C-alpha positions as a Markdown table, in Angstrom:
| # | Residue | x | y | z |
|---|---|---|---|---|
| 1 | Gly | -103.7 | 55.8 | 128.5 |
| 2 | Ile | -107.1 | 56.5 | 127.1 |
| 3 | Gly | -108.8 | 55.8 | 130.4 |
| 4 | Ala | -106.7 | 58.4 | 132.2 |
| 5 | Val | -107.6 | 61.0 | 129.5 |
| 6 | Leu | -111.3 | 60.2 | 129.9 |
| 7 | Leu | -111.0 | 60.5 | 133.7 |
| 8 | Gly | -109.2 | 63.8 | 133.2 |
| 9 | Gly | -112.0 | 65.1 | 131.0 |
| 10 | Arg | -114.6 | 64.1 | 133.6 |
| 11 | Phe | -112.5 | 65.7 | 136.4 |
| 12 | Ala | -112.3 | 69.0 | 134.3 |
| 13 | Asp | -116.1 | 68.9 | 133.9 |
| 14 | Trp | -116.6 | 68.5 | 137.6 |
| 15 | Phe | -114.1 | 71.0 | 138.9 |
| 16 | Gly | -113.3 | 73.3 | 136.0 |
| 17 | Arg | -110.7 | 73.2 | 133.4 |
| 18 | Tyr | -108.1 | 75.4 | 135.0 |
| 19 | Arg | -108.6 | 73.7 | 138.3 |
| 20 | Ala | -107.7 | 70.4 | 136.7 |
| 21 | Leu | -104.9 | 71.7 | 134.5 |
| 22 | Val | -102.9 | 73.8 | 137.0 |
| 23 | Pro | -102.4 | 71.0 | 139.6 |
| 24 | Ser | -101.8 | 68.4 | 136.9 |
| 25 | Met | -99.1 | 70.6 | 135.4 |
| 26 | Gly | -97.6 | 71.3 | 138.8 |
| 27 | Leu | -97.5 | 67.5 | 139.4 |
| 28 | Met | -95.7 | 67.2 | 136.0 |
| 29 | Ala | -93.2 | 69.8 | 136.9 |
| 30 | Leu | -92.6 | 68.1 | 140.3 |
| 31 | Ser | -92.1 | 64.7 | 138.6 |
| 32 | Gln | -89.7 | 66.2 | 136.1 |
| 33 | Gly | -87.7 | 67.6 | 139.0 |
| 34 | Leu | -87.8 | 64.2 | 140.8 |
| 35 | Leu | -86.2 | 62.6 | 137.8 |
| 36 | Leu | -83.0 | 64.4 | 138.9 |
| 37 | Leu | -83.1 | 62.2 | 142.0 |
| 38 | Val | -83.6 | 58.8 | 140.2 |
| 39 | His | -80.7 | 56.4 | 140.8 |
| 40 | Asp | -82.4 | 53.0 | 140.5 |
| 41 | Pro | -85.1 | 51.3 | 138.3 |
| 42 | Leu | -87.8 | 51.3 | 141.0 |
| 43 | Ser | -87.5 | 55.0 | 141.5 |
| 44 | Tyr | -87.6 | 55.5 | 137.8 |
| 45 | Val | -90.8 | 53.5 | 137.5 |
| 46 | Ala | -92.4 | 55.4 | 140.4 |
| 47 | Val | -91.6 | 58.8 | 138.8 |
| 48 | Ala | -92.8 | 57.5 | 135.4 |
| 49 | Leu | -96.1 | 56.5 | 137.0 |
| 50 | Met | -96.4 | 59.9 | 138.6 |
| 51 | Gln | -95.9 | 61.5 | 135.2 |
| 52 | Gly | -98.6 | 59.3 | 133.7 |
| 53 | Val | -101.0 | 60.5 | 136.4 |
| 54 | Ala | -100.1 | 64.1 | 135.7 |
| 55 | Cys | -100.8 | 63.7 | 132.0 |
| 56 | Phe | -104.4 | 62.7 | 132.5 |
| 57 | Val | -105.5 | 66.2 | 131.5 |
| 58 | Asn | -103.5 | 66.1 | 128.2 |
| 59 | Pro | -106.4 | 67.3 | 126.0 |
| 60 | Leu | -107.2 | 70.3 | 128.2 |
| 61 | Pro | -104.7 | 72.9 | 126.8 |
| 62 | Thr | -106.6 | 73.0 | 123.5 |
| 63 | Ile | -109.9 | 73.4 | 125.3 |
| 64 | Val | -108.5 | 76.1 | 127.6 |
| 65 | Met | -107.2 | 77.9 | 124.5 |
| 66 | Gly | -110.7 | 78.0 | 123.2 |
| 67 | Asp | -111.9 | 79.5 | 126.5 |
| 68 | Ala | -109.2 | 82.1 | 126.8 |
| 69 | Leu | -109.3 | 83.5 | 123.3 |
| 70 | Ala | -111.9 | 85.5 | 121.5 |
| 71 | Pro | -113.9 | 83.5 | 118.9 |
| 72 | Arg | -112.1 | 85.0 | 116.0 |
| 73 | Leu | -108.6 | 84.2 | 117.5 |
| 74 | Arg | -109.4 | 80.6 | 118.5 |
| 75 | Pro | -108.3 | 78.9 | 115.3 |
| 76 | Thr | -105.0 | 80.8 | 115.3 |
| 77 | Gly | -104.4 | 80.1 | 119.0 |
| 78 | Ile | -105.0 | 76.4 | 118.6 |
| 79 | Ala | -102.9 | 76.2 | 115.4 |
| 80 | Val | -100.0 | 78.0 | 117.2 |
| 81 | Tyr | -100.4 | 75.6 | 120.2 |
| 82 | Arg | -100.3 | 72.6 | 118.0 |
| 83 | Ala | -97.2 | 73.9 | 116.0 |
| 84 | Val | -95.3 | 74.6 | 119.3 |
| 85 | Cys | -96.2 | 71.0 | 120.5 |
| 86 | Asp | -95.1 | 69.5 | 117.2 |
| 87 | Val | -91.8 | 71.4 | 117.2 |
| 88 | Ala | -91.2 | 70.4 | 120.8 |
| 89 | Ile | -91.9 | 66.7 | 120.0 |
| 90 | Leu | -89.5 | 66.8 | 117.1 |
| 91 | Ser | -86.8 | 68.8 | 118.8 |
| 92 | Ala | -86.8 | 67.3 | 122.3 |
| 93 | Pro | -84.7 | 64.2 | 121.5 |
| 94 | Ala | -82.0 | 66.2 | 119.7 |
| 95 | Ser | -81.9 | 69.0 | 122.3 |
| 96 | Met | -81.8 | 66.5 | 125.2 |
| 97 | Gly | -79.1 | 64.6 | 123.5 |
| 98 | Leu | -77.0 | 67.8 | 123.1 |
| 99 | Ala | -77.6 | 68.7 | 126.7 |
| 100 | Ile | -76.5 | 65.2 | 127.8 |
| 101 | Gln | -73.4 | 65.3 | 125.7 |
| 102 | Ala | -72.5 | 68.8 | 126.8 |
| 103 | Ala | -73.1 | 68.5 | 130.6 |
| 104 | Gly | -74.6 | 65.1 | 131.4 |
| 105 | Phe | -77.9 | 63.6 | 132.3 |
| 106 | Gly | -78.5 | 66.2 | 135.1 |
| 107 | Ala | -78.3 | 69.1 | 132.6 |
| 108 | Ala | -80.8 | 67.5 | 130.3 |
| 109 | Glu | -83.2 | 66.9 | 133.2 |
| 110 | Ser | -82.7 | 70.5 | 134.5 |
| 111 | Val | -83.7 | 71.8 | 131.1 |
| 112 | Asn | -86.7 | 69.5 | 131.1 |
| 113 | Phe | -87.7 | 70.7 | 134.6 |
| 114 | Gly | -87.2 | 74.3 | 133.5 |
| 115 | Val | -89.5 | 73.9 | 130.5 |
| 116 | Ala | -92.2 | 72.2 | 132.7 |
| 117 | Ala | -91.9 | 75.0 | 135.4 |
| 118 | Phe | -92.2 | 77.6 | 132.7 |
| 119 | Ala | -95.4 | 75.9 | 131.3 |
| 120 | Val | -96.9 | 75.8 | 134.8 |
| 121 | Ala | -96.2 | 79.5 | 135.3 |
| 122 | Gly | -97.8 | 80.3 | 131.9 |
| 123 | Val | -101.0 | 78.4 | 132.7 |
| 124 | Ala | -101.2 | 80.0 | 136.1 |
| 125 | Leu | -100.9 | 83.5 | 134.5 |
| 126 | Leu | -103.5 | 82.5 | 131.8 |
| 127 | Tyr | -105.8 | 81.4 | 134.6 |
| 128 | Ala | -105.4 | 84.6 | 136.5 |
| 129 | Ala | -106.0 | 86.8 | 133.4 |
| 130 | Ser | -109.0 | 84.7 | 132.4 |
| 131 | His | -110.5 | 84.9 | 135.9 |
| 132 | Ala | -110.0 | 88.6 | 136.1 |
| 133 | Ser | -111.7 | 89.1 | 132.7 |
| 134 | Tyr | -114.6 | 86.9 | 133.9 |
| 135 | Val | -115.0 | 88.9 | 137.1 |
| 136 | Ala | -114.9 | 92.2 | 135.2 |
| 137 | Glu | -117.4 | 91.0 | 132.7 |
| 138 | His | -119.8 | 89.9 | 135.3 |
| 139 | Ala | -119.4 | 93.1 | 137.3 |
| 140 | Arg | -120.3 | 95.1 | 134.2 |
| 141 | Ser | -123.4 | 93.0 | 133.4 |
| 142 | Ala | -124.7 | 92.9 | 137.0 |
| 143 | Pro | -127.6 | 95.2 | 137.7 |
| 144 | Ser | -126.8 | 98.2 | 139.7 |
| 145 | Thr | -128.6 | 98.7 | 143.0 |
């Protein structure tokens, strides 16, 4: 809920945006994978709670987009991010339904886990590129001795 998002924002302020986003997305990918092992209501509730904890940094991708892109590219980056999110929200029920009909619940969850793992890898690469750029920029601006 809103309390978790506020806590996620505070956590990002304390430890850094990428340091909050990457572990949270990793936890989300893990919880998506654990859904494959759910066979009873109690396990489902536990995994759903785990997903809720992982989503506490939900607003951070837009903020990270602003950090990672040059000022003139930020509006486009945020617009593309929102468009991808909206398409995903609209297409997920149909695509998961097709996967379930084609190969069962396990197939749908495997697709879901794959998408989450891909997102974690993308954020990790974005962090690495951003960090390398930051280090290079500070190396150029440091006074030579």
